[in-house]
N, C-alpha and C positions, 0 to 999 in steps of 0.2 A: 414621864405620859407613855405612853406604850408607841413603840415608835412603828407598826402595823394601824393605832387608830389612827396616828397625825395624819400617817398618808391616803388610808378611805376617807380622813375628815377632808384634805385637801384638792382629792379627786373629787369627795364631791362637791365642791364648793366649784373648782371649774367645770364640774359638768349642770348644774345653776345657773354659771354665768353662758356656757353657749349653746345652755336651752333659752335660755329671753329671749338671744336676735331668732333663734328657727323660725324659717318661713312656713306656714299651714304647709305648701307643695313639700320641705324637711321634714318636716313631721312626718308627713306620709313617702315619706324616699322610704325600698326597698334597705336597708341595714345589713349588715356582712353575717347576720345568723340568719338563716336559709326560713325563710318562709316569717320572717318578724321587722316591721316596719321601723323606723326609728324611734317613736312612739312605743310601740310594742316593749323596745327595750328600753327605754327609761322605765315605762311598766314595772319590769323584770326585775328591775334594781329596786324600786320600788316595793315591789313585795315580798323581794330578799331582807330587808330592812323591818316591815312587817313580822316576816317569820319568826322576829328578835323582842318585839317589842308586841304582839299581841297575836298568837299566830289564827286566834276565834276569826280577824277579822277576813280570811283564805279561808277557799275551800278545799274542803280535809286531800288532801292528797298524800298522804300516810301508805305505807307500803307500795305504792307505784317508784318503776323507777323514777333517778333524778331529770331526766330530758323530759319525759312522758309527762309527768309531775310539771315543772316548771311550763310545758306547752297549755298545761291545762287553767295553771295560772294566771298567766298574757293573755288567755281567750277571753279568761273572765275581767278581765280590765280594760278588752274592748268599745264599751256604752260610754267611757271615760273619754272629756273632750281633754286633748294636747294640752288645754292651761291645769284643768281637776288632775291629771296624771303627773305635770312638773309641783300644784302644791302638795300633792298628797306623797311627793318623791320629797322636796324639801324638808316639810312635818314632821314625817315619821324616820329621817334622815340624823334630827337631827335627836331626837328621842332615843333609835337605837345605839348611835354610835357614845349614850352613855352605858346602854345596858350593855353593850360590847365590850369598852373597858371597864364594869364592876363584873362581868364573866369573865374578863383575863386571869382574874387574881382568884378565881377560883380553882380548888387542887378536884378535877373531878373531868372523865370521858364520857365526851358527846359521842354519840350514834348518829351519825349522818346519812344511815339507809347504805344505799351500794356510793356512798362516795368513802366509805370505812368507820374508822371512831380514832377522834383526837380528845387528846390533852384539852381542856375547856382556855385554856394559854394561847392557844394557835385559831381560833373559830376569828378573829381579825383577820390574820392571816389574808382567811378564805375570802373575807371581803372587799381586800386590797384588790386580791388577785381578779376575780373579780371586777371588782371595777378598770382597774388596771384596761387589763385585754378586751373587755366590750367598749371601753370609750377612747383607747387608739386603735384596736384591731375594726371594730364591728363599727364605727363611728366615723374613723375618717377614711378616707383614697389611703392604698388604690382597693382595701376589700367597702369600706364603707363610702357614703354616697358622701360626707362632706369635703369642702376644700378648708386650705387655711394649715396650719401645722396644729398639730394636737397640742395636749399640757405636756409638760417635760417628761420621759424616762432617765430618768434620774437614779440614784445610789439611793435618795431619802424615798423613793416611792417602793425602787424594784428588792431592798431589800427582804423585806413583806414579802412581795409574790411571789419569791425565789423560797422564802420562807415553805409556804402554802405547797409547790411544788414538789419540795426536797420530801416534806411531811405524806404529801398527800402520791409517789409516786408507786412505790413498795404496793398500798395497796390497794387502787384504781387499776392497775399492770400486775394481776397475782402471778400470770402464766410465765410474764418476762422475769419476777423476779428470783419465779422458783428455776427458771434454767439456767441460770447464769449472770455474771456481776458485770453489770455495764455502770460508765465511768462519764463522767455527761459532764463538759470543764464548759466553765460561762466566765467569758473574758471581760474587756470591760469597765461601767460600773457596777459596782455590785459585784467585782471578780469570784469564783468558786465553782470546789469542785462537789458534782454531786452525786455520792456513789452508794448505788442500789442492787439488791439482789447477795447472790452468796458462790462460793467460792470462784471456779477458770475465771479470769477477764474475756468476754465474751465481743465486747464493743465500747470505741472512745469515740469521742462525739464533743466537738468544741465547736460554738456557736457566740456570739454574744449574747446579749440576757437577753433581749429585748424578741431577736430573732428567735432566740430557746422559747422564749413563748410562745411566738406564733405557731411552732411543727410542735410542738408538744400540747400545743389547743387543734391542730391538725387545721389550722389556716394559713398554713403554708409553708411548701415544697423545700427540701434541702439543696435544691438547686438553684430556686429562687432566692433564697435569702444566704445562698454564702456557706455553707454548712460544712466543716472539713470531718472526713467520720473513718474511723480506722477499722477493722475487723473482716474476719467470712459472710460469706451473701447472707446465710441465711442468719446469723445474729443481727446485723445491719439491716435486713429487712422485719425483724422484731424489733431494732430500735424504730424503727419508722412509724411503725406503729403506734408508740409508745399514748400515751392519752392521759391530762390532765382536764378537770371540771374544775 
């Protein structure tokens, strides 16, 4: 079974369990995504699953920048109650995981707008990345409102999360990729070195995997996350601005 699919399934099951215990105040609390409540965030994840199951169930956001399109989808779901959002998420995700597993076996390229174009086999990793990041960095403290330990950030989940980051970095940061070579050393569980760009080495950046996910999604600073970096100031400034969706 595709490891990314299993990682998404594990986080999907964890999220359903988390949401089952939320109070009305928890649902209405601000998440780590600016302008979105906890309920908005779960509605967003449900909409992502609808995109692979039946896009006709969603407003047409084709041609829109990714962030603007996702904002529109979330706004379109705000009339739903919290219980309806959770029920919708639980039901559509079960079907979507089957569709994603089928897509992962297809030899084709998928254009994903301003996110880039990827082999279909990479798509489950995108869902793994989105779930991993939103649950741990946007629902739980310090950025999110929920207390208590989040689901594990272990090698089982992190492997596919990093697969998406590695595939997405050059396409979503073309100016940096054209400027030189970046070496991103990931330590701890799922350790690897991600290199992208070409030519002379510009910057070397080292952090554990979860810290890497937080800084490369602009959810934390290098200083706060204990990131180690070497390179000249222009290169380091470019590395700090790297972003993956």
